[in-house]
C-alpha positions in Angstrom: 9.1 6.3 19.8 7.0 5.9 22.9 8.6 3.8 25.7 9.1 0.3 24.5 6.2 0.4 22.1 6.9 0.3 18.4 3.8 1.6 16.7 4.8 0.8 13.2 6.0 -2.7 13.8 4.5 -5.3 11.4 1.7 -5.9 14.0 0.1 -2.6 12.9 -1.3 -4.6 10.0 -3.5 -6.6 12.5 -4.7 -3.4 14.1 -5.5 -2.0 10.7 -7.4 -5.1 9.7 -9.5 -4.9 12.9 -10.2 -1.2 12.3 -11.2 -2.0 8.7 -13.7 -4.6 9.9 -15.2 -2.1 12.3 -15.6 0.4 9.5 -17.3 -2.3 7.4 -19.5 -3.1 10.4 -20.8 0.4 10.5 -21.8 0.1 6.8 -23.6 -3.2 7.4 -25.3 -2.0 10.6 -26.8 1.0 8.9 -27.4 -0.9 5.7 -25.7 1.8 3.6 -26.9 1.2 0.0 -28.5 -2.1 1.1 -25.3 -3.7 2.3 -25.9 -6.9 4.4 -23.6 -8.6 6.9 -21.2 -11.1 5.3 -21.3 -14.8 5.9 -19.3 -16.3 8.8 -17.0 -18.1 6.4 -15.5 -14.8 5.3 -14.7 -13.9 8.9 -13.1 -17.4 9.3 -10.9 -16.8 6.2 -9.9 -13.4 7.5 -9.1 -14.7 11.0 -7.0 -17.6 9.7 -5.2 -15.3 7.3 -4.4 -12.8 10.0 -3.3 -15.6 12.3 -0.9 -17.0 9.7 0.4 -13.5 9.0 1.2 -13.3 12.7 3.1 -16.6 12.5 5.1 -15.1 9.7 6.1 -12.1 11.7 6.9 -14.3 14.7 9.0 -16.6 12.5 11.1 -13.6 11.4 12.2 -13.2 15.0 14.2 -16.4 14.7 16.5 -14.7 12.2 17.2 -11.5 14.3 20.6 -12.5 15.5 22.0 -13.3 12.0 20.7 -10.0 10.6 21.9 -7.8 13.4 25.1 -6.7 11.7 26.0 -3.1 12.4 27.5 -2.4 9.0 25.4 0.3 7.3 25.0 1.3 3.7 26.8 4.6 3.4 25.4 7.4 1.3 27.7 10.2 0.1 27.0 13.6 -1.4 27.0 12.1 -4.8 24.1 9.8 -3.8 22.2 12.7 -2.5 22.6 14.6 -5.8 21.5 11.5 -7.8 18.4 11.0 -5.6 17.5 14.7 -5.9 17.8 14.5 -9.7 15.5 11.4 -9.6 13.0 13.1 -7.4 12.9 16.2 -9.6 12.7 14.1 -12.8 9.8 12.1 -11.4 7.9 15.3 -10.5 8.5 16.6 -14.1 7.2 13.3 -15.5 4.1 13.5 -13.3 3.4 17.0 -14.4 4.0 16.1 -18.0 1.5 13.2 -17.6 -1.1 15.6 -16.3 -0.4 18.0 -19.2 -0.9 15.1 -21.7 -4.2 14.1 -20.2 -5.5 17.5 -20.9 -7.1 18.4 -17.6 -7.3 17.4 -13.9 -8.2 13.7 -13.5 -9.5 14.3 -10.0 -12.5 16.1 -11.5 -13.2 13.7 -14.3 -13.6 9.9 -14.4 -12.6 9.8 -18.1 -9.4 11.8 -17.5 -8.7 9.7 -14.5 -8.8 6.6 -16.6 -6.4 8.2 -19.1 -4.0 9.3 -16.4 -2.9 5.8 -15.5 -0.1 5.6 -18.0 3.4 4.2 -18.1 4.8 7.7 -17.5 2.7 7.9 -14.4 3.8 4.5 -13.2 7.5 5.3 -13.6 7.2 8.7 -12.0 5.4 7.3 -9.0 7.8 4.5 -8.6 10.8 6.8 -8.8 9.3 9.6 -6.6 8.1 7.3 -3.8 11.6 5.7 -3.5 13.7 8.8 -3.9 11.8 11.2 -1.6 11.6 8.6 1.2 15.3 8.0 1.0 16.1 11.7 0.8 14.0 12.4 3.9 15.4 9.4 5.8 19.1 10.1 5.2 19.5 13.7 4.2 17.4 15.8 6.6 17.1 19.1 4.6 14.0 21.3 4.9 14.0 21.9 1.1 13.0 18.2 0.6 9.7 18.9 2.4 8.8 21.2 -0.5 9.6 18.5 -3.0 7.4 16.1 -1.1 4.5 18.5 -1.0 4.7 19.1 -4.7 4.7 15.4 -5.4 1.8 14.9 -3.0 -0.3 17.6 -4.8 0.4 16.1 -8.2 -0.6 12.7 -6.9 -3.8 14.0 -5.5 -4.7 15.7 -8.8 -4.5 12.4 -10.6 -7.5 11.3 -8.5 -5.9 8.1 -7.1 -6.3 8.3 -3.4 -4.1 5.1 -3.0 -0.9 6.8 -4.2 -1.6 9.9 -2.1 -2.3 7.9 1.0 0.8 5.8 0.5 3.0 8.8 0.1 1.7 10.3 3.3 1.8 7.0 5.2 5.3 6.1 4.0 6.7 9.5 5.1 4.9 9.2 8.4 6.5 5.8 9.1 9.8 7.1 7.8 9.7 10.1 10.3 8.6 7.9 13.1 11.9 6.0 12.9 14.2 8.8 11.8 12.8 11.8 13.6 11.2 10.2 16.8 8.1 12.4 16.3 5.7 12.7 19.2 2.4 10.8 19.6 0.5 14.1 19.2 2.1 14.8 15.8 1.4 11.2 14.7 -2.2 11.6 15.7 -2.5 14.9 13.8 -0.9 13.4 10.6 -3.1 10.3 11.0 -6.2 12.5 11.1 -4.9 14.4 8.0 -4.4 11.2 6.1 -7.9 10.0 6.9 -9.4 13.4 6.0 -7.5 13.4 2.7 -8.7 9.9 2.0 -12.3 10.9 2.5 -12.0 14.1 0.5 -10.1 12.7 -2.5 -12.2 9.6 -2.6 -15.4 11.6 -2.5 -14.4 14.1 -5.1 -13.1 11.4 -7.4 -16.3 9.3 -7.1 -18.6 12.4 -7.6 -16.6 13.2 -10.7 -17.3 9.9 -12.4 -19.6 11.0 -15.2 -21.3 7.6 -15.7 -22.1 7.1 -12.0 -24.5 8.9 -9.7 -23.9 8.8 -5.9 -26.2 10.2 -3.2 -24.0 9.3 -0.2 -22.2 12.0 1.8 -18.4 11.8 2.3 -18.6 10.0 5.6 -21.2 7.4 4.3 -19.0 6.8 1.3 -16.0 6.2 3.5 -17.7 3.5 5.4 -19.5 2.1 2.4 -16.3 1.4 0.6 -15.1 -0.8 3.5 -18.5 -2.6 3.6 -18.6 -3.0 -0.2 -15.0 -4.4 -0.4 -15.8 -6.9 2.4 -19.0 -7.9 0.5 -16.9 -8.6 -2.6 -14.6 -10.8 -0.6 -17.5 -12.6 0.9 -18.9 -13.4 -2.6 -15.5 -14.2 -3.9 -15.1 -17.2 -1.6 -17.6 -19.2 -3.6 -15.4 -18.6 -6.7 -12.3 -19.8 -4.9 -9.5 -20.7 -7.4 -11.8 -19.7 -10.4 -9.3 -17.5 -12.2 -6.4 -20.0 -12.1 -3.6 -17.4 -11.9 -5.1 -14.9 -14.4 -5.3 -12.3 -11.7 -1.6 -12.6 -10.7 -0.6 -12.7 -14.4 -2.6 -9.5 -15.0 -1.0 -7.9 -12.0 2.5 -8.7 -13.2 1.9 -7.7 -16.9 -0.8 -5.0 -16.6 1.9 -2.3 -16.9 2.6 -3.6 -20.5 -1.0 -4.6 -21.5 -3.0 -1.8 -19.7 -5.1 -4.4 -17.9 -6.7 -3.6 -14.6 -6.6 -6.8 -12.4 -9.5 -5.4 -10.3 -11.7 -5.6 -13.4 -11.1 -9.4 -13.4 -12.2 -9.5 -9.8 -15.4 -7.6 -10.6 -16.2 -9.5 -13.8 -15.6 -12.9 -12.0 -17.4 -12.2 -8.7 -20.1 -9.7 -9.7 -20.8 -11.0 -13.2 -20.2 -7.7 -15.0 -17.3 -5.4 -15.9 -16.5 -3.4 -12.8 -13.2 -2.5 -11.0 -13.6 -4.1 -7.6 -11.3 -4.3 -4.6 -11.4 -7.5 -2.5 -9.2 -7.0 0.6 -5.7 -8.3 1.1 -7.1 -11.8 1.3 -9.1 -11.7 -1.9 -6.8 -12.0 -5.0 -4.8 -15.1 -3.9 -8.1 -16.8 -2.9 -9.7 -16.1 -6.2 -6.6 -17.2 -8.2 -5.5 -20.3 -6.3 -7.7 -20.9 -3.3 -7.6 -20.8 0.5 -4.2 -22.3 0.9 -2.6 -19.9 -1.5 -4.0 -17.1 0.6 -2.5 -18.3 3.8 0.9 -18.9 2.2 0.7 -15.3 0.9 -0.1 -14.0 4.3 2.8 -16.0 5.9 5.3 -14.6 3.4 4.1 -11.0 3.8 4.4 -11.3 7.6 7.9 -12.9 7.3 9.2 -10.3 4.9 7.9 -7.4 6.9 9.2 -8.9 10.1 12.7 -9.3 8.6 12.8 -5.8 7.1 11.6 -4.3 10.3 14.5 -6.0 12.1 17.1 -4.8 9.6 15.9 -1.2 9.4 15.9 -0.7 13.2 19.6 -1.4 13.1 20.8 0.0 9.8 18.4 3.0 9.2 18.5 5.1 6.1 17.8 3.1 2.9 16.4 0.2 5.0 14.0 2.5 6.9 12.8 4.1 3.6 12.2 0.7 2.0 10.4 -0.7 5.1 8.2 2.5 5.3 7.2 2.1 1.6 6.4 -1.6 1.8 4.5 -1.3 5.1 2.5 1.7 3.8 1.5 -0.1 0.7 0.6 -3.3 2.7 -1.7 -1.2 4.9 -3.4 0.1 1.8 -3.6 -3.5 0.5 -6.0 -4.3 3.4 -8.7 -2.7 1.2 -7.3 -2.8 -2.3 -5.6 -6.3 -2.3 -2.2 -7.2 -3.7 -2.9 -6.2 -7.3 -0.3 -3.5 -7.8 2.9 -4.2 -9.7 4.8 -1.3 -8.1 4.3 -2.9 -4.6 5.5 -6.3 -5.7 8.6 -4.6 -7.2 9.4 -3.1 -3.7 8.7 -6.5 -2.1 11.2 -8.1 -4.5 13.7 -5.4 -3.6 13.0 -6.2 0.1 13.6 -9.9 -0.5 16.9 -9.1 -2.3 17.9 -6.9 0.7 17.2 -9.7 3.1 19.2 -12.2 1.1 22.0 -9.7 0.8 22.1 -9.0 4.5 22.0 -12.8 5.4 24.8 -13.6 2.9 26.8 -10.6 4.2 26.5 -11.7 7.8 27.2 -15.3 6.8 30.4 -14.2 5.1 31.6 -12.3 8.2 30.9 -15.4 10.4 33.0 -17.7 8.1 
């Protein structure tokens, strides 16, 4: 880490939101595919949501003392073997899923739609957790190879979100467990952005029923502007879905329902999978106040997990890295991923466990 600065504290979310707005500004300024600047009300919503998120993080600092127990979760060789088996199994499942699809989803929109299966969901969930914990606790060079294999399989599915989260989570993980230099962080950051642009461009150009004339850089900025435009339009439908979006997020794994299609259908008036920023889904489901409650809770949980992982490392660092990485991606996609909520629930359970553990010691 660099001096007293903690680059990947929960406040990185605010920096990322500002960066995302600047990306959208480029799209609006150059009117890429006719995009126009959003209304002031959307900026007000984003500003208030960001402010309340900050309050959540600040509130977490009030709990630092009770959570500063030095007792760590110990991992033995048996745990390492189990995690290694889980990581290898998840890679096998991901490869099997690609085999069942019958091709490489990155190069076909139809195959990409088929690749989002229960097998893929389970393999991603298991791999993300196991590889981060292996890299955080058991620093063996062979695990880098496992990570690269999993990363390649993720990229081949055509879902840039999972690929970016894998890279981001490991970067955050290394920041706290390896004390990597600013230069390396910058290089990896450029790599992540480059992969995002490349995978996103290839995936979009491979959608058989769509025709895009934008170059990769234009598409990169257009996505930010488009998503912000969706959020801007979404505000006039505040509370329109009455929880349907949340229900779809929680049950989509079992019903094969895409929550983002609900966003597109409601806001745009036709069936289309649309992202709506981290502020969008809660606003569409339950209104403005639900959104600010969500932002406060996210800030509070990230703040508490950040406090715990700085002291206890290992499992806690891996969990924090995973949740923070997904939350950074949520800035564009919105909280419509069951896998992320699962990790958030694990995070809440960890916080409660640590609070109860420390309370028991005090009594």
